[in-house]
GUNU-663308 format. One record per residue (C-alpha): residue number from 0; residue in one letter; chain; x, y, z. Coordinates in Angstrom, 1 decimal, always signed. Example, Ala and Ser with C-alpha at 12.3 -4.5 7.8 and 13.67 -1.06 7.14 Angstrom:
BEGIN
[0; 'A'; 'A'; [+12.3; -4.5; +7.8]]
[1; 'S'; 'A'; [+13.7; -1.1; +7.1]]
This chain:
BEGIN
[0; 'A'; 'A'; [-4.5; +33.3; +12.0]]
[1; 'G'; 'A'; [-4.9; +36.9; +13.3]]
[2; 'D'; 'A'; [-3.5; +40.4; +13.3]]
[3; 'G'; 'A'; [+0.3; +40.3; +13.7]]
[4; 'H'; 'A'; [+0.7; +37.0; +11.9]]
[5; 'A'; 'A'; [+2.8; +37.8; +8.9]]
[6; 'V'; 'A'; [+1.1; +35.4; +6.4]]
[7; 'Y'; 'A'; [-2.4; +36.5; +7.6]]
[8; 'D'; 'A'; [-1.4; +40.2; +7.4]]
[9; 'A'; 'A'; [+0.0; +39.7; +3.9]]
[10; 'G'; 'A'; [-3.1; +37.8; +2.7]]
[11; 'A'; 'A'; [-5.5; +40.3; +4.2]]
[12; 'A'; 'A'; [-3.7; +43.2; +2.5]]
[13; 'R'; 'A'; [-4.2; +41.3; -0.8]]
[14; 'D'; 'A'; [-7.8; +40.4; -0.2]]
[15; 'A'; 'A'; [-6.7; +36.7; -0.6]]
[16; 'F'; 'A'; [-9.2; +35.0; +1.8]]
[17; 'V'; 'A'; [-12.6; +33.5; +1.1]]
[18; 'R'; 'A'; [-15.5; +35.7; +1.9]]
[19; 'D'; 'A'; [-19.2; +34.8; +2.5]]
[20; 'A'; 'A'; [-22.2; +36.1; +0.6]]
[21; 'S'; 'A'; [-22.3; +39.2; +2.8]]
[22; 'G'; 'A'; [-18.7; +40.0; +2.0]]
[23; 'A'; 'A'; [-17.3; +39.0; +5.4]]
[24; 'V'; 'A'; [-14.1; +36.9; +5.6]]
[25; 'V'; 'A'; [-15.0; +33.3; +6.4]]
[26; 'R'; 'A'; [-13.4; +32.3; +9.7]]
[27; 'G'; 'A'; [-13.1; +28.7; +10.8]]
[28; 'V'; 'A'; [-11.2; +26.7; +13.3]]
[29; 'S'; 'A'; [-8.4; +24.2; +12.6]]
[30; 'W'; 'A'; [-5.7; +22.4; +14.7]]
[31; 'P'; 'A'; [-3.7; +25.6; +15.4]]
[32; 'G'; 'A'; [-6.8; +27.6; +16.3]]
[33; 'D'; 'A'; [-8.7; +30.3; +14.4]]
[34; 'A'; 'A'; [-8.2; +30.0; +10.6]]
[35; 'V'; 'A'; [-9.1; +31.8; +7.4]]
[36; 'F'; 'A'; [-8.9; +30.2; +3.9]]
[37; 'P'; 'A'; [-7.0; +31.5; +0.9]]
[38; 'D'; 'A'; [-9.1; +31.4; -2.2]]
[39; 'F'; 'A'; [-6.9; +29.1; -4.3]]
[40; 'T'; 'A'; [-9.3; +29.3; -7.2]]
[41; 'H'; 'A'; [-8.0; +32.8; -7.9]]
[42; 'P'; 'A'; [-4.8; +33.0; -10.0]]
[43; 'R'; 'A'; [-3.6; +36.1; -8.1]]
[44; 'V'; 'A'; [-4.0; +34.2; -4.7]]
[45; 'R'; 'A'; [-2.2; +31.2; -6.1]]
[46; 'A'; 'A'; [+0.7; +33.3; -7.2]]
[47; 'W'; 'A'; [+1.0; +34.9; -3.8]]
[48; 'W'; 'A'; [+0.7; +31.6; -2.0]]
[49; 'G'; 'A'; [+3.3; +30.0; -4.2]]
[50; 'G'; 'A'; [+5.9; +32.6; -3.2]]
[51; 'L'; 'A'; [+5.4; +31.8; +0.5]]
[52; 'Y'; 'A'; [+7.4; +28.5; +0.1]]
[53; 'A'; 'A'; [+10.6; +30.5; -0.2]]
[54; 'E'; 'A'; [+10.8; +30.8; +3.6]]
[55; 'R'; 'A'; [+10.7; +27.1; +4.2]]
[56; 'L'; 'A'; [+13.1; +26.4; +1.3]]
[57; 'G'; 'A'; [+15.5; +28.8; +2.9]]
[58; 'Q'; 'A'; [+15.3; +26.8; +6.1]]
[59; 'G'; 'A'; [+16.3; +23.6; +4.2]]
[60; 'F'; 'A'; [+12.9; +21.9; +3.7]]
[61; 'A'; 'A'; [+13.0; +19.5; +0.8]]
[62; 'G'; 'A'; [+9.3; +18.7; +0.4]]
[63; 'F'; 'A'; [+5.8; +19.8; +1.5]]
[64; 'W'; 'A'; [+2.6; +18.1; +2.8]]
[65; 'H'; 'A'; [-0.7; +19.9; +2.6]]
[66; 'D'; 'A'; [-3.1; +18.9; +5.3]]
[67; 'M'; 'A'; [-6.7; +19.9; +6.3]]
[68; 'N'; 'A'; [-7.3; +21.1; +2.7]]
[69; 'E'; 'A'; [-10.6; +19.6; +1.9]]
[70; 'P'; 'A'; [-11.0; +22.3; +3.3]]
[71; 'T'; 'A'; [-11.8; +21.4; +6.9]]
[72; 'S'; 'A'; [-13.1; +23.6; +9.6]]
[73; 'F'; 'A'; [-14.2; +22.6; +13.1]]
[74; 'A'; 'A'; [-16.5; +25.6; +13.3]]
[75; 'A'; 'A'; [-20.3; +24.9; +13.3]]
[76; 'F'; 'A'; [-21.1; +25.6; +9.6]]
[77; 'G'; 'A'; [-23.5; +22.6; +9.6]]
[78; 'E'; 'A'; [-20.8; +20.4; +8.2]]
[79; 'P'; 'A'; [-17.0; +20.2; +8.7]]
[80; 'T'; 'A'; [-16.0; +22.5; +5.8]]
[81; 'L'; 'A'; [-16.8; +26.0; +4.6]]
[82; 'P'; 'A'; [-20.4; +27.3; +4.5]]
[83; 'R'; 'A'; [-22.1; +26.6; +1.2]]
[84; 'S'; 'A'; [-22.5; +30.4; +0.8]]
[85; 'A'; 'A'; [-18.8; +31.0; +0.8]]
[86; 'R'; 'A'; [-17.8; +32.7; -2.5]]
[87; 'H'; 'A'; [-14.9; +31.7; -4.7]]
[88; 'A'; 'A'; [-13.4; +33.3; -7.8]]
[89; 'L'; 'A'; [-13.3; +30.0; -9.8]]
[90; 'D'; 'A'; [-10.8; +31.5; -12.2]]
[91; 'G'; 'A'; [-13.1; +34.4; -13.2]]
[92; 'R'; 'A'; [-16.4; +32.5; -13.2]]
[93; 'D'; 'A'; [-17.4; +33.1; -9.6]]
[94; 'G'; 'A'; [-19.4; +30.7; -7.6]]
[95; 'D'; 'A'; [-20.1; +29.3; -4.1]]
[96; 'H'; 'A'; [-18.5; +26.6; -2.1]]
[97; 'R'; 'A'; [-20.8; +23.9; -3.4]]
[98; 'E'; 'A'; [-18.9; +24.2; -6.7]]
[99; 'A'; 'A'; [-15.5; +25.0; -5.3]]
[100; 'H'; 'A'; [-15.2; +22.4; -2.6]]
[101; 'N'; 'A'; [-13.9; +19.5; -4.6]]
[102; 'V'; 'A'; [-11.3; +21.6; -6.5]]
[103; 'Y'; 'A'; [-10.1; +23.6; -3.5]]
[104; 'A'; 'A'; [-7.2; +21.3; -2.7]]
[105; 'L'; 'A'; [-6.4; +20.8; -6.3]]
[106; 'C'; 'A'; [-5.9; +24.5; -6.8]]
[107; 'M'; 'A'; [-3.8; +24.6; -3.6]]
[108; 'A'; 'A'; [-1.5; +21.9; -5.0]]
[109; 'R'; 'A'; [-1.3; +23.9; -8.2]]
[110; 'A'; 'A'; [-0.3; +27.0; -6.4]]
[111; 'A'; 'A'; [+2.4; +25.1; -4.5]]
[112; 'H'; 'A'; [+3.7; +23.4; -7.6]]
[113; 'E'; 'A'; [+3.9; +26.5; -9.7]]
[114; 'G'; 'A'; [+5.5; +28.4; -6.9]]
[115; 'L'; 'A'; [+8.2; +25.7; -6.3]]
[116; 'R'; 'A'; [+8.8; +25.6; -10.0]]
[117; 'T'; 'A'; [+9.5; +29.3; -10.0]]
[118; 'L'; 'A'; [+11.6; +29.3; -6.8]]
[119; 'L'; 'A'; [+13.6; +26.2; -7.7]]
[120; 'P'; 'A'; [+13.4; +25.8; -11.5]]
[121; 'E'; 'A'; [+16.1; +23.1; -11.7]]
[122; 'E'; 'A'; [+14.5; +20.8; -9.1]]
[123; 'R'; 'A'; [+11.4; +18.6; -9.2]]
[124; 'P'; 'A'; [+9.0; +19.6; -6.5]]
[125; 'F'; 'A'; [+8.2; +17.0; -3.8]]
[126; 'L'; 'A'; [+4.6; +17.6; -2.8]]
[127; 'F'; 'A'; [+1.7; +15.6; -1.6]]
[128; 'S'; 'A'; [-1.7; +16.5; -0.3]]
[129; 'R'; 'A'; [-4.4; +15.0; +2.0]]
[130; 'S'; 'A'; [-7.1; +16.0; -0.5]]
[131; 'G'; 'A'; [-7.3; +16.7; -4.2]]
[132; 'W'; 'A'; [-9.4; +16.1; -7.3]]
[133; 'A'; 'A'; [-9.0; +14.7; -10.8]]
[134; 'G'; 'A'; [-5.8; +16.0; -12.3]]
[135; 'M'; 'A'; [-3.9; +16.4; -9.0]]
[136; 'Q'; 'A'; [-1.3; +14.0; -10.3]]
[137; 'R'; 'A'; [+0.1; +16.9; -12.3]]
[138; 'Y'; 'A'; [+1.3; +18.5; -9.1]]
[139; 'G'; 'A'; [+2.1; +15.7; -6.7]]
[140; 'G'; 'A'; [+0.9; +12.7; -4.7]]
[141; 'S'; 'A'; [-1.8; +12.0; -2.2]]
[142; 'L'; 'A'; [-1.9; +11.0; +1.4]]
[143; 'P'; 'A'; [-5.4; +9.3; +1.2]]
[144; 'G'; 'A'; [-7.5; +10.4; +4.1]]
[145; 'E'; 'A'; [-6.9; +9.3; +7.6]]
[146; 'A'; 'A'; [-7.5; +5.6; +8.1]]
[147; 'A'; 'A'; [-8.7; +4.7; +11.6]]
[148; 'T'; 'A'; [-6.2; +2.8; +13.6]]
[149; 'G'; 'A'; [-7.3; -0.9; +13.5]]
[150; 'W'; 'A'; [-7.2; -3.9; +11.2]]
[151; 'P'; 'A'; [-10.2; -2.6; +9.2]]
[152; 'G'; 'A'; [-8.3; +0.7; +8.7]]
[153; 'L'; 'A'; [-5.3; -1.2; +7.4]]
[154; 'R'; 'A'; [-7.5; -3.0; +4.8]]
[155; 'A'; 'A'; [-9.2; +0.3; +3.9]]
[156; 'S'; 'A'; [-5.8; +2.0; +3.3]]
[157; 'L'; 'A'; [-4.9; -0.5; +0.6]]
[158; 'A'; 'A'; [-8.3; +0.0; -1.1]]
[159; 'L'; 'A'; [-7.7; +3.8; -1.1]]
[160; 'V'; 'A'; [-4.3; +3.5; -2.8]]
[161; 'L'; 'A'; [-5.7; +1.0; -5.4]]
[162; 'G'; 'A'; [-8.7; +3.3; -6.1]]
[163; 'L'; 'A'; [-6.5; +6.4; -6.4]]
[164; 'G'; 'A'; [-4.3; +4.6; -8.9]]
[165; 'L'; 'A'; [-7.3; +3.7; -11.0]]
[166; 'C'; 'A'; [-8.4; +7.3; -10.9]]
[167; 'G'; 'A'; [-5.0; +8.5; -12.3]]
[168; 'V'; 'A'; [-3.2; +9.3; -9.1]]
[169; 'P'; 'A'; [-0.3; +6.8; -8.9]]
[170; 'Y'; 'A'; [+1.7; +8.4; -6.1]]
[171; 'A'; 'A'; [-0.1; +7.6; -2.9]]
[172; 'G'; 'A'; [+0.3; +5.9; +0.5]]
[173; 'P'; 'A'; [-1.5; +5.8; +3.8]]
[174; 'D'; 'A'; [-0.4; +6.8; +7.3]]
[175; 'V'; 'A'; [+1.4; +3.7; +8.6]]
[176; 'G'; 'A'; [-0.3; +2.7; +11.8]]
[177; 'G'; 'A'; [-3.5; +4.7; +11.1]]
[178; 'T'; 'A'; [-4.7; +7.9; +12.6]]
[179; 'G'; 'A'; [-5.2; +8.3; +16.4]]
[180; 'G'; 'A'; [-5.1; +5.6; +19.0]]
[181; 'N'; 'A'; [-2.2; +3.2; +19.6]]
[182; 'P'; 'A'; [-1.7; +0.3; +17.1]]
[183; 'S'; 'A'; [-0.5; -3.0; +18.5]]
[184; 'P'; 'A'; [+3.0; -4.0; +17.6]]
[185; 'E'; 'A'; [+1.7; -6.6; +15.2]]
[186; 'L'; 'A'; [-0.7; -4.1; +13.5]]
[187; 'Y'; 'A'; [+2.0; -1.5; +13.2]]
[188; 'L'; 'A'; [+4.5; -4.0; +11.6]]
[189; 'R'; 'A'; [+2.0; -5.4; +9.1]]
[190; 'W'; 'A'; [+1.1; -1.8; +8.1]]
[191; 'L'; 'A'; [+4.7; -0.9; +7.6]]
[192; 'Q'; 'A'; [+5.3; -4.1; +5.6]]
[193; 'L'; 'A'; [+2.4; -3.0; +3.3]]
[194; 'G'; 'A'; [+3.6; +0.6; +3.1]]
[195; 'A'; 'A'; [+7.1; -0.5; +2.1]]
[196; 'H'; 'A'; [+5.6; -1.9; -1.1]]
[197; 'L'; 'A'; [+3.6; +1.3; -1.9]]
[198; 'P'; 'A'; [+4.7; +4.3; -3.9]]
[199; 'L'; 'A'; [+4.6; +6.7; -0.9]]
[200; 'L'; 'A'; [+5.8; +5.3; +2.5]]
[201; 'R'; 'A'; [+5.0; +7.6; +5.4]]
[202; 'T'; 'A'; [+4.9; +6.6; +9.1]]
[203; 'R'; 'A'; [+2.8; +8.8; +11.4]]
[204; 'A'; 'A'; [+3.9; +9.7; +14.9]]
[205; 'G'; 'A'; [+1.9; +11.7; +17.4]]
[206; 'A'; 'A'; [+0.2; +10.9; +20.7]]
[207; 'G'; 'A'; [+1.2; +7.4; +21.9]]
[208; 'H'; 'A'; [+3.8; +5.0; +20.6]]
[209; 'R'; 'A'; [+4.4; +5.4; +16.8]]
[210; 'E'; 'A'; [+8.1; +4.9; +16.1]]
[211; 'P'; 'A'; [+9.4; +1.4; +15.2]]
[212; 'W'; 'A'; [+11.8; +1.3; +18.1]]
[213; 'E'; 'A'; [+9.0; +1.9; +20.5]]
[214; 'F'; 'A'; [+7.5; -1.5; +19.8]]
[215; 'G'; 'A'; [+10.4; -3.6; +21.0]]
[216; 'A'; 'A'; [+13.5; -5.3; +19.5]]
[217; 'E'; 'A'; [+11.6; -7.9; +17.5]]
[218; 'V'; 'A'; [+9.4; -5.4; +15.7]]
[219; 'L'; 'A'; [+12.4; -3.1; +15.2]]
[220; 'A'; 'A'; [+14.3; -5.9; +13.5]]
[221; 'H'; 'A'; [+11.4; -6.8; +11.2]]
[222; 'A'; 'A'; [+10.7; -3.1; +10.4]]
[223; 'R'; 'A'; [+14.3; -2.7; +9.4]]
[224; 'A'; 'A'; [+14.1; -5.7; +7.1]]
[225; 'A'; 'A'; [+11.0; -4.2; +5.4]]
[226; 'L'; 'A'; [+12.8; -0.8; +4.9]]
[227; 'V'; 'A'; [+15.9; -2.6; +3.6]]
[228; 'E'; 'A'; [+13.7; -4.4; +1.0]]
[229; 'R'; 'A'; [+12.1; -1.1; +0.0]]
[230; 'R'; 'A'; [+15.6; +0.4; -0.5]]
[231; 'R'; 'A'; [+16.5; -2.7; -2.6]]
[232; 'L'; 'A'; [+13.4; -2.2; -4.8]]
[233; 'R'; 'A'; [+13.9; +1.5; -5.3]]
[234; 'P'; 'A'; [+15.1; +1.2; -8.9]]
[235; 'Y'; 'A'; [+11.9; -0.7; -9.7]]
[236; 'L'; 'A'; [+9.8; +1.9; -7.9]]
[237; 'V'; 'A'; [+11.5; +4.7; -9.8]]
[238; 'T'; 'A'; [+10.9; +2.8; -13.1]]
[239; 'L'; 'A'; [+7.2; +2.4; -12.2]]
[240; 'S'; 'A'; [+6.9; +6.1; -11.4]]
[241; 'H'; 'A'; [+8.3; +7.1; -14.7]]
[242; 'L'; 'A'; [+6.1; +4.7; -16.6]]
[243; 'A'; 'A'; [+3.1; +5.9; -14.7]]
[244; 'R'; 'A'; [+3.9; +9.5; -15.8]]
[245; 'R'; 'A'; [+4.3; +8.4; -19.4]]
[246; 'T'; 'A'; [+1.5; +5.9; -19.8]]
[247; 'G'; 'A'; [-1.0; +6.5; -17.0]]
[248; 'A'; 'A'; [-0.6; +2.9; -15.7]]
[249; 'P'; 'A'; [-0.6; +3.0; -11.9]]
[250; 'C'; 'A'; [+2.2; +1.6; -9.9]]
[251; 'V'; 'A'; [-0.2; -0.3; -7.6]]
[252; 'R'; 'A'; [-2.7; -2.4; -9.6]]
[253; 'P'; 'A'; [-5.6; -4.8; -8.8]]
[254; 'L'; 'A'; [-4.9; -8.4; -9.7]]
[255; 'W'; 'A'; [-7.3; -8.3; -12.6]]
[256; 'W'; 'A'; [-5.2; -5.6; -14.3]]
[257; 'S'; 'A'; [-3.0; -8.1; -16.2]]
[258; 'A'; 'A'; [-5.8; -10.8; -16.6]]
[259; 'P'; 'A'; [-9.2; -9.1; -17.0]]
[260; 'E'; 'A'; [-10.6; -12.3; -18.4]]
[261; 'E'; 'A'; [-10.1; -14.1; -15.1]]
[262; 'R'; 'A'; [-13.3; -13.3; -13.4]]
[263; 'A'; 'A'; [-12.2; -14.7; -10.0]]
[264; 'L'; 'A'; [-9.7; -11.9; -9.7]]
[265; 'R'; 'A'; [-12.2; -9.1; -9.8]]
[266; 'D'; 'A'; [-13.3; -9.6; -6.2]]
[267; 'C'; 'A'; [-9.8; -10.0; -4.8]]
[268; 'E'; 'A'; [-9.2; -7.0; -2.4]]
[269; 'D'; 'A'; [-6.4; -8.4; -0.2]]
[270; 'A'; 'A'; [-3.5; -8.5; -2.7]]
[271; 'F'; 'A'; [-2.1; -6.3; -5.5]]
[272; 'L'; 'A'; [+0.3; -6.1; -8.4]]
[273; 'L'; 'A'; [+3.3; -3.8; -8.0]]
[274; 'G'; 'A'; [+3.9; -3.1; -11.7]]
[275; 'D'; 'A'; [+3.9; -6.0; -14.0]]
[276; 'S'; 'A'; [+6.4; -8.1; -12.2]]
[277; 'L'; 'A'; [+5.5; -8.4; -8.5]]
[278; 'L'; 'A'; [+2.4; -9.6; -6.7]]
[279; 'V'; 'A'; [+2.2; -8.5; -3.0]]
[280; 'A'; 'A'; [-0.1; -10.2; -0.5]]
[281; 'P'; 'A'; [+0.0; -8.2; +2.7]]
[282; 'V'; 'A'; [-1.3; -9.6; +6.0]]
[283; 'L'; 'A'; [-4.5; -7.7; +6.8]]
[284; 'V'; 'A'; [-5.9; -9.7; +9.8]]
[285; 'A'; 'A'; [-4.6; -10.2; +13.3]]
[286; 'G'; 'A'; [-2.6; -13.3; +14.3]]
[287; 'A'; 'A'; [-2.1; -14.7; +10.8]]
[288; 'E'; 'A'; [+1.0; -16.8; +10.2]]
[289; 'R'; 'A'; [-0.3; -18.2; +6.9]]
[290; 'R'; 'A'; [-2.6; -16.8; +4.3]]
[291; 'T'; 'A'; [-4.4; -17.7; +1.1]]
[292; 'V'; 'A'; [-3.2; -16.0; -2.1]]
[293; 'R'; 'A'; [-5.0; -16.0; -5.4]]
[294; 'L'; 'A'; [-2.6; -16.1; -8.3]]
[295; 'P'; 'A'; [-3.3; -15.0; -11.8]]
[296; 'G'; 'A'; [-2.4; -17.2; -14.7]]
[297; 'G'; 'A'; [+1.2; -18.0; -15.4]]
[298; 'R'; 'A'; [+4.1; -19.1; -13.2]]
[299; 'W'; 'A'; [+4.9; -17.2; -10.0]]
[300; 'Y'; 'A'; [+7.9; -17.5; -7.7]]
[301; 'E'; 'A'; [+7.7; -16.8; -4.0]]
[302; 'T'; 'A'; [+10.6; -14.4; -3.6]]
[303; 'A'; 'A'; [+11.5; -15.4; +0.0]]
[304; 'T'; 'A'; [+11.8; -19.1; -0.8]]
[305; 'G'; 'A'; [+12.1; -19.4; -4.6]]
[306; 'R'; 'A'; [+9.2; -21.8; -4.7]]
[307; 'A'; 'A'; [+7.3; -21.9; -8.0]]
[308; 'F'; 'A'; [+3.5; -21.9; -8.3]]
[309; 'D'; 'A'; [+1.4; -22.1; -11.5]]
[310; 'G'; 'A'; [-1.7; -20.1; -11.8]]
[311; 'P'; 'A'; [-4.5; -19.4; -12.0]]
[312; 'A'; 'A'; [-4.7; -20.9; -8.5]]
[313; 'R'; 'A'; [-5.5; -20.4; -4.9]]
[314; 'I'; 'A'; [-2.5; -21.3; -2.7]]
[315; 'V'; 'A'; [-1.7; -21.2; +1.0]]
[316; 'V'; 'A'; [+1.7; -19.9; +2.0]]
[317; 'D'; 'A'; [+3.6; -18.9; +5.2]]
[318; 'A'; 'A'; [+3.3; -15.3; +6.4]]
[319; 'P'; 'A'; [+5.5; -15.2; +9.4]]
[320; 'L'; 'A'; [+5.8; -11.9; +11.4]]
[321; 'D'; 'A'; [+9.1; -11.0; +9.7]]
[322; 'R'; 'A'; [+7.7; -10.7; +6.2]]
[323; 'I'; 'A'; [+4.6; -10.7; +3.9]]
[324; 'P'; 'A'; [+4.3; -13.0; +0.9]]
[325; 'V'; 'A'; [+5.6; -11.5; -2.4]]
[326; 'F'; 'A'; [+5.7; -13.2; -5.7]]
[327; 'A'; 'A'; [+7.7; -12.5; -8.9]]
[328; 'R'; 'A'; [+6.3; -13.3; -12.3]]
[329; 'A'; 'A'; [+8.2; -15.9; -14.3]]
[330; 'G'; 'A'; [+10.5; -14.1; -16.9]]
[331; 'A'; 'A'; [+10.4; -10.8; -15.0]]
[332; 'V'; 'A'; [+13.5; -8.6; -15.3]]
[333; 'I'; 'A'; [+13.4; -6.3; -12.2]]
[334; 'P'; 'A'; [+15.9; -3.5; -11.6]]
[335; 'V'; 'A'; [+17.1; -3.6; -7.9]]
[336; 'Y'; 'A'; [+20.0; -2.4; -5.9]]
[337; 'G'; 'A'; [+22.6; -5.2; -5.5]]
[338; 'E'; 'A'; [+24.7; -5.8; -2.4]]
[339; 'D'; 'A'; [+27.3; -3.3; -3.6]]
[340; 'G'; 'A'; [+24.7; -0.6; -3.9]]
[341; 'G'; 'A'; [+24.8; -0.5; -7.7]]
[342; 'L'; 'A'; [+21.9; -1.3; -10.0]]
[343; 'E'; 'A'; [+21.4; -4.9; -10.8]]
[344; 'L'; 'A'; [+18.9; -6.9; -12.9]]
[345; 'E'; 'A'; [+17.1; -9.5; -10.9]]
[346; 'V'; 'A'; [+15.8; -12.1; -13.5]]
[347; 'W'; 'A'; [+13.2; -14.7; -12.6]]
[348; 'A'; 'A'; [+13.6; -17.8; -14.8]]
[349; 'P'; 'A'; [+11.0; -17.8; -17.6]]
[350; 'V'; 'A'; [+8.9; -20.9; -18.4]]
[351; 'R'; 'A'; [+10.8; -22.9; -21.0]]
[352; 'G'; 'A'; [+9.6; -22.0; -24.5]]
[353; 'R'; 'A'; [+8.4; -18.6; -23.4]]
[354; 'A'; 'A'; [+10.3; -15.3; -23.2]]
[355; 'G'; 'A'; [+10.1; -12.8; -20.4]]
[356; 'G'; 'A'; [+11.3; -9.2; -20.0]]
[357; 'G'; 'A'; [+11.2; -6.0; -18.2]]
[358; 'T'; 'A'; [+11.9; -2.3; -18.4]]
[359; 'V'; 'A'; [+14.4; -0.1; -16.6]]
[360; 'V'; 'A'; [+14.2; +3.7; -16.3]]
[361; 'A'; 'A'; [+17.4; +4.7; -14.5]]
[362; 'D'; 'A'; [+17.1; +7.5; -12.0]]
[363; 'A'; 'A'; [+18.8; +10.5; -13.5]]
[364; 'G'; 'A'; [+18.7; +12.4; -10.1]]
[365; 'D'; 'A'; [+16.9; +15.7; -9.6]]
[366; 'G'; 'A'; [+16.1; +18.0; -12.4]]
[367; 'W'; 'A'; [+14.0; +17.7; -15.6]]
[368; 'E'; 'A'; [+16.3; +15.7; -17.9]]
[369; 'E'; 'A'; [+14.3; +13.0; -19.5]]
[370; 'P'; 'A'; [+15.8; +9.6; -18.6]]
[371; 'G'; 'A'; [+16.1; +6.9; -21.2]]
[372; 'I'; 'A'; [+14.2; +3.6; -21.2]]
[373; 'E'; 'A'; [+16.0; +0.3; -21.3]]
[374; 'R'; 'A'; [+14.0; -2.8; -22.3]]
[375; 'Y'; 'A'; [+15.2; -6.3; -21.7]]
[376; 'T'; 'A'; [+14.2; -9.8; -22.8]]
[377; 'A'; 'A'; [+14.9; -13.0; -21.0]]
[378; 'R'; 'A'; [+14.8; -16.4; -22.6]]
[379; 'W'; 'A'; [+16.2; -19.9; -22.4]]
[380; 'A'; 'A'; [+19.0; -20.7; -24.8]]
[381; 'G'; 'A'; [+19.8; -24.4; -24.3]]
[382; 'S'; 'A'; [+20.6; -24.9; -20.6]]
[383; 'R'; 'A'; [+21.1; -21.3; -19.8]]
[384; 'I'; 'A'; [+19.1; -18.1; -19.6]]
[385; 'V'; 'A'; [+20.1; -15.2; -21.9]]
[386; 'V'; 'A'; [+19.2; -11.6; -21.0]]
[387; 'E'; 'A'; [+19.5; -9.1; -23.8]]
[388; 'R'; 'A'; [+18.8; -5.4; -24.2]]
[389; 'E'; 'A'; [+16.5; -4.6; -27.0]]
[390; 'G'; 'A'; [+18.0; -2.2; -29.4]]
[391; 'G'; 'A'; [+21.3; -2.4; -27.7]]
[392; 'H'; 'A'; [+24.6; -1.9; -29.6]]
[393; 'G'; 'A'; [+27.4; -4.4; -29.9]]
[394; 'T'; 'A'; [+26.5; -7.7; -28.3]]
[395; 'G'; 'A'; [+23.3; -6.4; -26.9]]
[396; 'G'; 'A'; [+24.2; -7.6; -23.5]]
[397; 'P'; 'A'; [+22.9; -5.6; -20.5]]
[398; 'P'; 'A'; [+25.2; -2.9; -19.0]]
[399; 'H'; 'A'; [+24.3; -4.0; -15.5]]
[400; 'P'; 'A'; [+25.1; -7.2; -13.5]]
[401; 'V'; 'A'; [+22.5; -9.9; -13.8]]
[402; 'R'; 'A'; [+21.3; -12.3; -11.1]]
[403; 'V'; 'A'; [+19.1; -15.1; -12.2]]
[404; 'R'; 'A'; [+16.6; -16.6; -9.6]]
[405; 'G'; 'A'; [+14.1; -19.4; -9.8]]
[406; 'L'; 'A'; [+16.5; -22.0; -11.3]]
[407; 'G'; 'A'; [+15.7; -25.5; -10.2]]
[408; 'A'; 'A'; [+12.4; -24.4; -8.6]]
[409; 'D'; 'A'; [+10.6; -27.2; -10.4]]
C-alpha cells in the first residue's frame, strides 16, 4: 500500500487503518510488500470495506478468499502479527491488539458478507477465510491454516477440518498438496482423494508442480475419478450443508459422533463420517495399498465392492492408488447424481428386521429461498426393499429414481 494506490488513498482519507498507541498508522509487510491494516472492528470501516467488492463483482468474480488475515505481518514487531500496542475500535469499546487479534479476521469476514449482501442481495455470498473466530460460520467457510507439504501435513489437515466442525465451522477444507515444496505424485493424489470428500475442495498451485496433469497420466486419471465421485455426491454434500446450517451438526464428523458409547472410536484419527451415511478412510501414509479401518457398530458396505462388514470391528481392506476406502451405512438413503445427471436415491440394503432412511434437501439454486426437506425410509417388505417418503402424498413413493445396492452382499 502507498500513496497513489486507490484503496490505500480511500482508506487513508477515511482514517480506516489501525494506529499504534502514539497515533501513527501501523505499517507492516505482506506478500505484495508494504501493508497497512484496516480496523475491521469499527463499523464505519467495515461498511467502507464491504463496498470495495463491487469492483471485483463487476469483473465477474463469483467468490472471495481472505488470506493473511490473522492478521500477519513479516515486519519485526516481535511476533508475526501487529504490535500489541496497536489500537482497535472494538465496536466502540476501544482496546489494543491483544484483545482484537482473534476477532480481526471474523470482523473482516463480516464486512465482506454484509457488503456482498448489499451489492448482490439476491445471491448467497461465496466467501472463505484463512483465519477466523467463533461465529465465523455466519459469514462463510475456512481454509484452515497452511499445512506443510508432507504426509504429516496431510494427516494434520484432516484433524483441522474435524476440529473446525466440532467448533461450529462446518464448511472447511485444506490446501490439497500442502503449502510450499513439491508433493510427490502419490501424496498429491491421496490429498486430492481426501479433499474430494470434504465440504471445501481447493487445490493449491504455485511454485513447482501442483496441477493434476503435471503428475503424469496415471495420477491424472485417478484424480479425474475422484472429482467425478465428488460431483456424483454433490446432492449429498448440499444436503449436509443445509442440515449443518439448521442443526449445527458438522458435515465431517469423528467416528464417535454416532456411537459415543464405543470407547475404541474416541482415539480414531484416520477416518471420519461424512454425514450419517458414509464413512471415509483416507490413505494417510506413503506406499499403502491396504489399510486397517475401525468400523462403528452396525452393518457397513464397502462402496467400491459392495462387500458387507458388521461392526464394531477392525477390518483390513484394499486401498489401491485409484481410490480410498469408503463405506455406506446399511439402510442409508443417499441423494446422488445418476448417470443421466438427475437426482437419484442410492439406497443401501438395510439389515432385515431393521429400517433405514435418509434426508434430501434439494438444491434450489442461488438465492435465499428456503428449500424443503424430504425424508425417506427404507425397509424390507418380503423379498424386496421398499423406499417411502415420509409425509408424502398419494402412494408415498419417492419422486426420484431409486437404485438399491448391497443386495446379496451376505
